[in-house]
KOLTOR-163076 format. One line per field, with one value per residue (C-alpha): residue number from 1; residue in three letters; x, y, z. Coordinates in steps of 0.02 Angstrom, whole numbers, always signed. Each point is the difference from the previous one (the first is absolute). Layout:
% KOLTOR-163076
i: c(NUM, ...)
aa: c(ALA, ...)
X: c(X, ...)
Y: c(Y, ...)
Z: c(Z, ...)
//
This chain:
% KOLTOR-163076
i: c(1, 2, 3, 4, 5, 6, 7, 8, 9, 10, 11, 12, 13, 14, 15, 16, 17, 18, 19, 20, 21, 22, 23, 24, 25, 26, 27, 28, 29, 30, 31, 32, 33, 34, 35, 36, 37, 38, 39, 40, 41, 42, 43, 44, 45, 46, 47, 48, 49, 50, 51, 52, 53, 54, 55, 56, 57, 58, 59, 60, 61, 62, 63, 64, 65, 66, 67, 68, 69, 70, 71, 72, 73, 74, 75, 76, 77, 78, 79, 80, 81, 82, 83, 84, 85, 86, 87, 88, 89, 90, 91, 92, 93, 94, 95, 96, 97, 98, 99, 100, 101, 102, 103, 104, 105, 106, 107, 108, 109, 110, 111, 112, 113, 114, 115, 116, 117, 118, 119, 120, 121, 122, 123, 124, 125, 126, 127, 128, 129, 130, 131, 132, 133, 134, 135, 136, 137, 138, 139, 140, 141, 142, 143, 144, 145, 146, 147, 148, 149, 150, 151, 152, 153, 154, 155, 156, 157, 158, 159, 160, 161, 162, 163, 164, 165, 166, 167, 168, 169, 170, 171, 172, 173, 174, 175, 176, 177, 178, 179, 180, 181, 182, 183, 184, 185, 186, 187, 188, 189, 190, 191, 192, 193, 194, 195, 196, 197, 198, 199, 200, 201, 202, 203, 204, 205, 206, 207, 208, 209, 210, 211, 212, 213, 214, 215, 216, 217, 218, 219, 220, 221, 222, 223, 224, 225, 226, 227, 228, 229, 230, 231, 232, 233, 234, 235, 236, 237, 238, 239, 240, 241, 242, 243, 244, 245, 246, 247, 248, 249, 250, 251, 252, 253, 254, 255, 256, 257, 258, 259, 260, 261, 262, 263, 264, 265, 266, 267, 268, 269, 270, 271, 272, 273, 274, 275, 276, 277, 278, 279, 280, 281, 282, 283, 284, 285, 286, 287, 288, 289, 290, 291, 292, 293, 294, 295, 296, 297, 298, 299, 300, 301, 302, 303, 304, 305, 306, 307, 308, 309, 310, 311, 312, 313, 314, 315, 316, 317, 318, 319, 320, 321, 322, 323, 324, 325, 326, 327, 328, 329, 330, 331, 332, 333, 334, 335, 336, 337, 338, 339, 340, 341, 342, 343, 344, 345, 346, 347, 348, 349, 350, 351, 352, 353, 354, 355, 356, 357, 358, 359, 360, 361, 362, 363, 364, 365, 366, 367, 368, 369, 370, 371, 372, 373, 374, 375, 376, 377, 378, 379, 380, 381, 382, 383, 384, 385, 386, 387, 388, 389, 390, 391, 392, 393, 394, 395, 396, 397, 398, 399, 400, 401, 402, 403, 404, 405, 406, 407, 408, 409, 410, 411, 412, 413, 414, 415, 416, 417, 418, 419, 420, 421, 422, 423, 424, 425, 426, 427, 428, 429, 430, 431, 432, 433, 434, 435, 436, 437, 438, 439, 440, 441, 442, 443, 444, 445, 446, 447, 448, 449, 450, 451, 452, 453, 454, 455, 456, 457, 458, 459, 460, 461, 462, 463, 464, 465, 466, 467, 468, 469, 470, 471, 472, 473, 474, 475, 476, 477, 478, 479, 480, 481, 482, 483, 484, 485, 486, 487, 488, 489, 490, 491, 492, 493, 494, 495, 496, 497, 498, 499, 500, 501, 502, 503, 504, 505, 506, 507, 508, 509, 510, 511, 512, 513, 514, 515, 516, 517, 518, 519, 520, 521, 522, 523, 524, 525, 526, 527, 528, 529, 530, 531, 532, 533, 534, 535, 536, 537, 538, 539, 540, 541, 542, 543, 544, 545, 546, 547, 548, 549, 550, 551, 552, 553, 554, 555, 556, 557, 558, 559, 560, 561, 562, 563, 564, 565, 566, 567, 568, 569, 570, 571, 572, 573, 574, 575, 576, 577, 578, 579, 580, 581, 582, 583, 584, 585, 586, 587, 588, 589, 590, 591, 592, 593, 594, 595, 596, 597, 598, 599, 600, 601, 602, 603, 604, 605, 606, 607, 608, 609, 610, 611, 612, 613, 614, 615, 616, 617, 618, 619, 620, 621, 622, 623, 624, 625, 626, 627, 628, 629, 630, 631, 632, 633, 634, 635, 636, 637, 638, 639, 640, 641, 642, 643, 644, 645, 646, 647, 648, 649, 650, 651, 652, 653, 654, 655, 656, 657, 658, 659, 660, 661, 662, 663, 664, 665, 666, 667, 668, 669, 670, 671, 672, 673, 674, 675, 676, 677, 678, 679, 680, 681, 682, 683, 684, 685, 686, 687, 688, 689, 690, 691, 692, 693, 694, 695, 696, 697, 698, 699, 700, 701)
aa: c(MET, ILE, ARG, ALA, SER, ILE, LEU, GLY, GLU, GLN, THR, ALA, GLU, ASN, ASP, SER, GLN, LEU, LEU, LEU, ASN, ASN, PHE, ILE, GLU, THR, PRO, GLU, TYR, ARG, SER, VAL, ILE, GLU, THR, LYS, ASP, SER, THR, VAL, VAL, VAL, GLY, ARG, ARG, GLY, THR, GLY, LYS, SER, ALA, MET, PHE, ALA, LYS, LEU, ALA, ASN, GLU, TRP, GLY, THR, GLN, LYS, ALA, THR, ASN, ILE, ILE, ALA, ILE, ALA, PRO, GLU, ASP, TYR, GLN, THR, ILE, GLY, PHE, ARG, GLY, LEU, PHE, LYS, ASN, PHE, GLU, VAL, LYS, TYR, SER, TYR, VAL, ARG, SER, VAL, ALA, LYS, MET, LEU, TRP, LYS, TYR, GLY, LEU, LEU, MET, GLU, MET, LEU, THR, HIS, LEU, SER, LYS, ASN, PHE, LYS, THR, LYS, ASP, LYS, ILE, ARG, ASP, TYR, PRO, ILE, ALA, GLN, ASN, HIS, ILE, LYS, LYS, TRP, THR, ILE, SER, ASN, LYS, ASP, PHE, PHE, THR, ARG, LEU, SER, THR, ALA, THR, SER, ALA, TYR, LEU, LYS, GLY, SER, ASP, ASP, VAL, GLU, ILE, LYS, ILE, GLY, GLY, LEU, HIS, ASN, PHE, LEU, GLU, ILE, ASP, ASP, LEU, GLU, VAL, ALA, LEU, ASP, ASN, LEU, LEU, LYS, ASN, SER, PRO, VAL, ARG, PHE, CYS, ILE, LEU, ILE, ASP, ARG, MET, ASP, GLU, GLY, TYR, GLU, ASN, ASP, GLU, GLY, GLY, ALA, ALA, ILE, VAL, SER, GLY, ALA, ILE, SER, VAL, SER, SER, GLU, PHE, ASN, LYS, ARG, TYR, ASP, HIS, ILE, ARG, ALA, VAL, MET, PHE, GLN, ARG, ASP, ASN, ILE, LEU, ARG, SER, VAL, GLN, LYS, PHE, ASP, PRO, ASP, TYR, THR, ARG, ASN, ILE, GLU, GLY, GLU, VAL, ILE, THR, ILE, HIS, TRP, ASP, THR, TYR, GLN, LEU, GLN, ASN, LEU, VAL, THR, LYS, ARG, LEU, ASN, SER, ALA, PHE, ASN, LEU, ASN, LEU, GLU, ASN, ALA, GLN, LYS, ILE, TRP, ASP, ARG, CYS, THR, ALA, ASP, GLU, GLY, TYR, GLY, ARG, GLU, LEU, LYS, GLY, LEU, ASP, GLY, PHE, LYS, LYS, CYS, LEU, GLN, PHE, THR, LEU, PHE, ARG, PRO, ARG, ASP, LEU, LEU, SER, LEU, LEU, ASN, GLN, ALA, PHE, TYR, ASN, ALA, ALA, ARG, GLU, GLU, ARG, LYS, THR, ILE, ILE, LEU, THR, ASP, LEU, GLU, LYS, THR, ALA, LYS, ILE, ILE, SER, GLY, THR, ARG, LEU, ASP, ASP, LEU, LYS, LYS, GLU, TYR, SER, SER, ILE, ILE, PRO, SER, LEU, SER, VAL, ALA, VAL, SER, LEU, PHE, GLU, ASN, GLY, ASN, PRO, GLU, LEU, ASN, TYR, ASN, GLU, ALA, LEU, GLU, ILE, LEU, ASP, ASN, MET, PRO, ASN, ALA, LEU, ILE, THR, GLN, ASN, ALA, ASN, PRO, THR, ALA, VAL, GLN, ASP, TYR, ALA, LEU, LEU, ARG, SER, ASP, GLY, LEU, ILE, ARG, SER, LEU, TYR, SER, VAL, GLY, PHE, ALA, GLY, THR, HIS, ASP, GLU, HIS, SER, ASN, THR, PHE, THR, PHE, CYS, HIS, ASP, GLY, ARG, GLN, PRO, ASP, ARG, GLU, PHE, LYS, THR, ASN, ASP, ARG, ILE, LEU, ILE, HIS, PRO, CYS, TYR, TRP, ILE, ALA, LEU, ASN, LEU, SER, LYS, ASN, ALA, LEU, ALA, PRO, ASP, GLU, ALA, GLN, GLN, ILE, ASN, ASP, GLU, TYR, GLU, ILE, ARG, VAL, THR, SER, VAL, SER, PRO, GLN, LEU, ARG, ALA, GLN, ARG, ILE, GLY, THR, LEU, ILE, SER, GLU, VAL, GLY, ASN, ILE, GLU, PRO, GLY, ARG, GLU, HIS, SER, SER, ASP, PHE, GLU, GLU, TRP, VAL, LEU, THR, ALA, VAL, LYS, THR, VAL, PHE, ALA, GLY, HIS, LEU, SER, ASN, VAL, GLU, LYS, LYS, VAL, ASN, GLY, ASP, ALA, ILE, GLN, ARG, ARG, ASP, ILE, VAL, GLY, THR, ASN, THR, GLY, LYS, SER, ASP, ALA, TRP, ALA, ARG, ILE, GLU, LYS, ASP, TYR, ARG, VAL, ARG, GLN, VAL, VAL, PHE, GLU, VAL, LYS, ASN, TYR, ALA, SER, VAL, GLY, ARG, ASP, GLU, TYR, ARG, GLN, MET, SER, SER, TYR, LEU, HIS, ASN, MET, TYR, GLY, ARG, LEU, GLY, PHE, ILE, VAL, THR, ARG, ASP, ASN, GLU, GLU, ALA, LEU, ARG, ALA, GLY, PRO, GLU, LEU, ASP, TRP, VAL, ARG, GLU, ILE, TYR, SER, THR, ASP, ASP, LYS, LEU, ILE, ILE, ARG, LEU, SER, TYR, LYS, PHE, PHE, THR, ARG, LEU, LEU, SER, LYS, LEU, ARG, ASN, PRO, GLU, LYS, HIS, ASP, ALA, VAL, ASP, ASN, ALA, LEU, ASN, THR, ILE, LEU, ASP, MET, TYR, GLU, ARG, SER, TYR, LEU, SER, LEU, GLN, THR, THR, ARG, THR, LYS, ARG, GLY, ARG, LYS)
X: c(+282, -178, -45, -166, +33, +96, -70, +33, -102, -175, +33, +122, +64, +70, +72, +85, +152, -95, -132, +124, +88, -162, -109, -128, -17, -188, -82, -45, +182, +58, -131, +58, +185, -23, -126, -75, -176, -45, +24, -92, +32, -151, -20, -79, +98, +135, +5, +178, -12, +141, +101, -13, +41, +162, +46, -27, +103, +141, -14, -9, +119, +144, -20, +122, -53, -165, -62, -132, -126, -83, -146, -68, -67, -36, -175, +48, +70, -158, -110, +103, -11, -189, -7, +50, -170, -116, -53, -41, -105, -163, +14, +83, +61, +86, +99, +47, +59, +110, +64, +54, +99, +82, +48, +70, +99, +70, +54, +73, +103, +63, +59, +76, +92, +77, +48, +82, +120, +32, +172, -74, -137, +52, +85, -147, -123, +73, -91, -164, +5, -181, +34, +159, -98, -130, +136, +83, -164, -40, +167, +11, -55, +44, -178, -118, -97, -164, +82, +95, -159, -97, +137, +4, -188, -87, +15, -84, -135, -50, -24, -169, -28, -151, +18, -26, +120, +128, -14, +17, +158, +86, +71, +84, +56, +93, +65, -36, +13, +178, +49, -70, +99, +159, -34, -44, +162, +112, -69, +19, +187, +33, -4, -72, -158, -124, -104, -135, -74, -143, -62, -87, -122, -124, +102, -105, -118, -184, -97, -119, -33, +148, +119, -58, +32, +179, +36, -84, +113, +154, -55, -34, +173, +88, -92, +44, +186, -5, -79, +98, +178, +97, +124, -128, -92, -126, -89, -125, -52, -177, -115, -154, -120, +84, -13, -183, -25, +81, -114, -150, +37, +98, -115, +146, +58, -52, +80, +162, +42, -80, +121, +151, -35, +72, -60, +110, -62, +80, -37, +45, +159, +69, -40, +81, +156, -2, -6, +118, +133, +5, -5, +145, +101, -53, +42, +146, -84, +85, -147, -69, -173, -133, -107, +150, +43, -180, -5, +167, -70, -173, -72, -167, -107, -102, -140, -87, +135, +139, +108, +124, -29, -86, -167, +81, +62, -175, -67, +120, -65, -179, +46, +58, -62, +135, +110, +185, -22, -136, +105, +160, -93, -84, +157, +114, -112, -20, +189, +15, -127, +96, +168, -70, -39, +174, -66, +80, -158, -173, -165, -180, -20, +134, -103, -163, +75, +28, -146, -120, +111, +37, -184, -49, +138, -57, -179, +58, +104, -152, -103, +138, +38, -177, -111, +27, -56, -138, -52, -123, +134, +38, -182, -32, +146, -58, -167, +88, +74, -39, -78, +40, +141, -89, -171, -104, -41, -173, +69, +131, -136, -103, +148, +34, -184, +33, +113, -126, -16, +187, +42, -108, +63, +182, -30, +72, +45, -116, +119, -20, -190, -1, +116, -119, -149, +85, +72, -137, +35, +35, +123, +87, +31, +84, +108, +49, +53, +103, +108, +29, -110, -114, +31, -113, -2, +54, -94, +122, +157, -89, +94, -46, +67, +54, +39, +125, +16, -166, -84, -185, -68, -4, -180, -158, -25, -132, -113, +95, +177, +117, +95, +148, +75, +188, +78, +126, -146, -84, +86, -19, -187, -20, -82, -67, +140, +186, +98, +113, -117, +73, -160, -19, +180, -20, -159, +86, +149, -110, -160, +60, +157, +15, +36, +51, -54, +130, +14, +187, +55, -122, +60, +180, -36, -96, +141, +131, -111, -17, +188, +31, -128, +69, +162, -99, -68, +174, +64, +186, +109, +96, -151, -86, +156, -60, -159, +101, +120, -148, -65, +170, +17, -165, +44, +170, -77, -132, +104, +150, -97, +92, +158, +37, -37, -9, -34, +0, +3, +137, +67, +149, -92, +123, +154, +83, -22, -187, -58, -182, -49, +101, -44, +96, +46, -52, +84, -143, -34, +119, +12, +30, +123, +92, +3, +64, +136, +59, -21, +8, -165, -78, -95, -85, -16, -141, +24, -168, -14, -172, +58, +50, +174, +143, +178, +178, -39, -132, +115, +146, -113, -51, +181, +48, -126, +71, +127, +10, -166, -78, +117, +33, -176, -144, -162, -65, -190, -65, -156, +79, -123, +144, +65, +158, +154, +20, +156, +98, +52, -109, +79, +173, -25, -49, +153, +117, -51, +13, +173, +75, -90, -53, -180, -157, -145, -164, -138, -175, -151, -158, -73, +113, -102, -172, +40, +47, -145, -116, +75, -15, -189, +17, +85, +57, +126, +99, +165, -29, +93, +158, +0, -20, +143, +115, -42, +51, +164, +38, -40, +119, +140, -7, -51, +14, +167, +82, -52, +125, -23, -137, +83, +53, +190, +64, +153, +139, -21)
Y: c(-748, -66, -40, -57, +71, +160, +80, -154, -148, +26, -91, +64, -174, -17, +174, +42, +96, +113, +26, +57, +119, +79, -11, +140, +56, +20, +81, -174, -56, +156, -28, -179, +45, +157, -60, -150, +62, -144, -187, -55, +66, -37, +7, -85, -123, +91, +159, -26, -94, -120, +145, +91, -164, -14, +183, -3, -160, +84, +168, -70, -143, +121, +79, -45, -137, -26, -174, -29, -140, -14, -121, -20, -179, -103, -72, -175, +76, +98, -150, -110, +130, +8, -187, +32, +81, -140, -51, +179, +62, -28, +180, +158, +43, -170, +21, +179, -46, -142, +110, +136, -123, -83, +165, +66, -159, -5, +183, -15, -149, +92, +147, -107, -102, +159, +57, -169, +36, +184, +31, +117, -117, -179, -21, +76, -125, -131, +86, -59, -192, -13, +117, -97, -162, +70, +76, -170, -79, +147, -9, -190, +19, +139, +16, +145, +90, -94, -172, +33, +60, -153, -117, +81, -3, -129, -146, +100, +78, -164, -93, -71, +112, +113, +150, +131, -86, -11, +187, +38, -105, +60, +156, -101, -136, +130, +87, +168, +96, -60, +39, +177, +29, -54, +115, +147, -11, -33, +148, +117, -31, -4, +120, -137, +45, -108, +42, -129, +3, -117, -12, -121, -68, -11, -142, -158, +99, -41, +161, -72, +13, -111, +93, +168, -61, -51, +171, +88, -94, +54, +182, -5, -68, +121, +146, -59, -10, +176, +73, -100, +8, +154, -110, -99, +62, -119, +33, -112, +16, -55, +1, +104, -142, -102, +143, +20, -182, +39, +151, -109, -142, +80, +78, +103, +70, +180, +0, -95, +2, +146, +129, -105, +9, +112, -18, +20, +131, +59, +166, +67, +86, -156, -115, +118, +3, -190, -17, +141, -54, -169, +78, +112, -152, -112, +129, +86, +169, +85, +119, +58, +67, -137, +89, +26, -185, -48, +121, -67, -177, +38, +74, +74, -69, +156, +96, -102, -133, +92, -102, +134, +111, -38, -23, -131, -93, +8, -83, -141, -16, -18, -180, -38, -9, +120, -149, -14, -177, +56, +144, -100, -137, +125, +100, -150, -66, +173, +25, -178, +43, +159, -92, -127, +146, +74, +148, +69, +88, -70, +66, -24, -143, -100, +13, -46, -158, -74, +82, -143, -127, +118, +42, -185, -38, +141, -64, -177, +69, +90, -159, -105, +124, +39, -149, -73, +165, +37, -172, +78, +115, -100, -10, +183, +59, -102, +92, +160, -79, +81, +150, +180, +37, +152, -18, +83, -89, -58, -73, -97, -66, -59, -96, -85, -42, -135, -92, -138, -57, +19, -105, -140, +18, -3, -144, +102, -88, +15, +122, +126, -18, +26, +149, +90, -45, +93, +148, +28, +118, +156, -90, -76, +173, +53, -156, +33, +174, -67, -109, +134, -72, +153, +181, +145, +175, +145, +158, +117, -63, -66, -164, -181, -67, -182, -95, -143, -45, -79, +154, +27, +165, +136, +44, -80, -5, +114, -35, +107, -35, -34, -163, -49, -172, +13, +31, -142, -124, +80, -101, -167, +32, +60, +160, +128, +126, -19, +82, +84, +38, +148, +105, -18, +16, +175, -48, -152, +102, +129, -84, -179, +37, -137, +63, -138, +51, -15, +50, -28, +176, +75, -116, +43, +187, -19, -95, +126, +146, -72, -18, +180, +67, -101, +99, +159, -75, -34, +144, +43, -34, -139, -60, -51, -67, -181, +49, +92, -147, -115, +121, +13, -190, -19, +142, -76, -172, +76, +126, -115, -163, -105, +104, -43, -167, -57, +177, -8, +115, -10, -165, +9, +69, -72, +74, +162, +70, -25, +51, +53, -80, -114, -74, -109, +86, -118, +112, -30, +181, +127, +107, -143, -85, +166, +9, -178, +29, +174, -13, -189, +3, -171, +36, +171, +99, +125, +96, +75, +164, +64, +181, +125, +62, -125, +48, -61, -139, -80, +7, -73, -136, -50, +4, -124, -125, +2, -139, -178, -51, +169, +82, +186, +73, +17, +97, +107, +23, +154, +106, +146, +78, +52, -141, +92, +20, +172, +101, +13, -129, -141, +12, +15, -158, -99, +63, -26, -181, -34, +79, -77, -169, -24, -29, +80, +36, +53, +85, -46, +100, -96, +100, -97, -155, +84, +74, -170, -88, +124, -41, -187, +16, -15, -167, +75, +104, -148, +83, +154, -75, -41, +169, +93, -96, +28, +186, +10, -91, +119, +150, -56, -55, +145, +145, -25, -90, +121, +161, +99, +8, +117, +37, +178, +14, +88, +112, -9, +104)
Z: c(-728, +13, +180, +72, +174, -28, +158, +105, +61, +65, +164, +130, +40, -177, -16, +165, -63, -121, +133, +132, -119, -59, +155, +25, +181, +19, +153, +62, -9, +91, +134, +29, +7, +106, +130, +86, -33, -117, +13, -159, -176, -109, -187, -148, -106, -97, +106, +61, +166, -43, -70, +167, +90, -101, +22, +189, +15, -96, +91, +176, -39, -28, +171, +136, +124, -93, -42, -132, +26, -170, -17, -176, -17, -154, -18, +61, +161, +34, -38, +117, +138, -21, +35, +182, +32, -58, +175, +49, -148, +92, +62, -64, +176, +16, -161, +41, +176, -65, -143, +122, +105, -151, -80, +164, +32, -178, +1, +175, -57, -155, +107, +138, -130, -71, +176, +35, -144, +35, +77, +133, +59, -40, +169, +95, -77, +118, +142, -77, -13, -56, -146, -40, -6, -121, -110, -18, -55, -115, -91, -21, -181, -118, -63, -30, +138, -23, -10, +161, +84, -58, +59, +172, +31, -110, +122, +138, -111, -82, +163, +53, +150, +18, -117, +135, +121, -140, -34, +185, +14, -159, +80, +138, -120, -104, +159, -78, +165, +28, -179, +16, +160, -88, -149, +114, +97, -149, -97, +149, +6, -186, -148, -111, -95, -95, -151, -34, -176, -47, -179, -120, +128, -143, -79, +18, +111, +21, +20, +130, +186, +49, -115, +68, +178, -42, -78, +146, +120, -98, +1, +186, +41, -118, +78, +175, -43, -74, +157, +128, -66, -57, -93, -101, -154, -78, -166, -89, -182, -42, -150, +35, -35, +138, +123, -45, +51, +168, +16, -39, +121, +142, +132, +69, -168, +35, +173, -32, -185, -93, +72, -50, -187, -136, -180, -153, -123, -161, -82, -172, +60, +86, -145, -125, +110, +8, -190, -47, +124, -86, -174, +48, +51, -146, -135, +90, -22, +147, +24, +168, -40, -6, -131, -114, +11, -45, -146, -66, -6, -75, -160, -56, -143, -31, +83, +134, -1, +91, +118, +49, +151, +165, -87, -111, +152, +75, -159, +34, +178, -65, -43, +177, +178, +62, +40, -44, -67, -122, -62, -22, -92, -117, -39, -18, -138, -78, -15, -66, -136, -43, -7, -122, -117, +31, +98, +159, +59, +36, -68, +51, -123, +92, +160, -86, -76, +171, +90, -38, +87, +144, +24, +3, +126, +113, -3, +40, +145, +68, +0, +78, +137, +57, -43, +173, +78, -126, -68, -124, -74, -157, -52, +43, -107, -148, -3, -55, -157, -169, +86, +38, +123, +71, +82, +133, +161, -55, -162, +97, +118, -149, -70, +167, +23, -133, +122, +46, -181, -31, +152, -70, -179, +54, +121, +143, +162, +152, +85, -141, +5, +188, -18, -118, +110, +142, -98, -127, -144, +103, +113, -150, -76, +161, -5, -181, +54, +146, -113, -132, -138, -1, +48, +46, -70, +109, -52, +87, -88, -156, +14, +29, +164, +10, +159, +1, +183, +47, +72, -21, -72, +132, -43, -68, -188, -75, -149, -125, +63, -145, +7, -111, -25, +17, -172, +20, -17, -150, -135, +92, +24, -181, +56, -123, +32, -16, +142, -125, -146, -97, -3, +189, +54, +70, +93, +74, +56, +88, +54, +15, +96, +131, +175, +120, +174, +137, +182, +23, -54, +125, +138, -41, +6, +163, +86, -56, +51, +174, +17, -56, +124, +146, +11, +29, +161, +71, +107, -27, +151, +83, +100, -162, -86, +0, -94, -131, -17, -35, -130, -86, +3, -92, -121, -41, -29, -114, -98, -24, -22, -128, +28, +182, +81, +182, +62, +190, +151, +133, -68, +119, +151, +127, -84, +52, -176, -22, -173, -13, -168, -114, -169, -123, -163, -142, -130, -122, -45, -77, +156, +122, -118, -5, +190, +12, -131, +52, +188, +33, +94, +22, +161, -7, +162, +36, +162, +54, +95, +49, -2, -134, +43, +3, +48, +4, +125, -112, -151, +99, +69, -177, -58, +136, -70, -176, -21, -69, -80, +44, -125, -11, -15, +122, +21, +142, -3, +90, +26, -94, -123, -112, -113, -58, +111, +78, -26, +161, +129, -72, -173, +77, +105, -155, -94, +148, +27, -186, -15, +159, +11, -183, +57, -70, +120, -81, +99, -56, +55, +39, -145, -118, +45, -3, -171, -72, +84, -84, -169, +31, +4, -188, -45, -166, +98, +66, -57, +110, +150, -98, -87, +166, +81, -149, +6, +183, -34, -143, +109, +138, -115, -124, +112, +187, +3, -121, +87, +101, +187, +58, +168, +32, +13, +156, -4, +128, +156)
//
């Protein structure tokens, strides 16, 4: 069957089911789902922002008592919303101030509306008449978020009052203080959680000072909600060119926004997993190893034109910008070409047939995305046509020194002329590096390094520095070398390997390292039990992120039976599905003891907790350095409670968590947690529970 999109659609919005079934959990995704460290997820067009938006909505939406507020406007909605700010665009600070209040009001109303329908809070909302009044107005029409917001505020904002007076009175007009009090109190007495996801703000967006102020206001409010409320998680998805506008215009960017950002990066391993997972599904291969899947679907054409193996996959990546959309587009067309010739595997020729179109599209994308940030970009790029893709720094400067004539010849707009007058040739080279058009050679690794997230080079260029235009643009610019020329294939694979720089793995490792070291500073003993409980709470949330939801400490603190830590079993992994099926555990209990030796009382206490939704299995976390159960009373207590009460109590050493945290430094080992938990279950069920008693039998006196 000949299909044009065998690997799925290029856009997440049109391919939700295939996306969810074959989603790749990148370090950035894990960081967002495990922590509140980041408010803004940034990436270029086609890097998977909307895919992560859809996955998070699905993941969090299945959790108990969690409401998803998903805002992904169409262009007409964004354009209409922008119209509210016409009277305030005389100053960046005016637009940003109004934007903050509008975003806060809109999100408060979305959450209060949900709470007014929740069976646990709908009666309590009557205690807040002001909130009730706003909810009635907000829900009069069943329209989208921006239309409701415009309806609620346009009359006030478009009045003829003085602009500054109008801004000063907007907060009181919207009664935001009263709405916040209502939300505070309702959330304190309710298990309801909110996940706010904001995407597609670039639809109909003008990348100017006013647009940057609106986005900045949204980021500020989202960050405030994340820090202020334990039960609210807000995440925004932004294109990097939009965030660069915010960085350019917002004087408080470094202080208020920069630390809230995480950038999406894709490496060779992750992209190969992305492709092979979809190939495995499309062709029903039932294989587990990514490289074996790739080799099953590709073929070699002879020396220098191999497509099998990791080097073959890297050749494929030479045509892309390390973006999922690029790769899916390229391979969809390649498999379509192969199917037309009745072949089940693709060869290098199939890629080359579509490379011209792909290369041109990538170049057009570059110009569209960054021309507002670098107005002279389009003219600068054109100067490299019909030339050599590899130059030294001086040669690149000489080419860009022709910019004044090229600006006149191409009838460039005044903004582009002014841009070059400010940057000059040396500044323009740095800008071309920051958007991934050109890379620099690293002598130590003998590779060219390309940046795709707007960062400037971390050092000054030198006269003989080698510069390479990104291979995905070579064909579109008609450069003298082909990225996949047979006689240079080996050189391209070694010397021209593209290494996308990223700081997220280092940040991930640093955060985990800090958590591991913290437990060493907590002294064992009851007087430090609260510190150890906090550490275990963080460890459970991190290690079992995506497996357990709503993990909380002392959720029933006023009850007689006060459990230390409880989390909801989502049953999404093999081990936790097994626990839910075999032991009927929906709410998982972790009893925390800041000492090594636990006795009959601790085991009996845990046994008393296990009933109803808590099922027949619970965990005791201790400071014992030994992970395995000891023969003797401890083993006998486990067996006795299992045989008499049909309940399984598992003791976990704190080292169980530090060991898994250490493995999670590497995102490739995301299965380590499930494997470790399954191993423990097997050990208890196969060994501990089947052993004979270890007590010494006493004879009769």
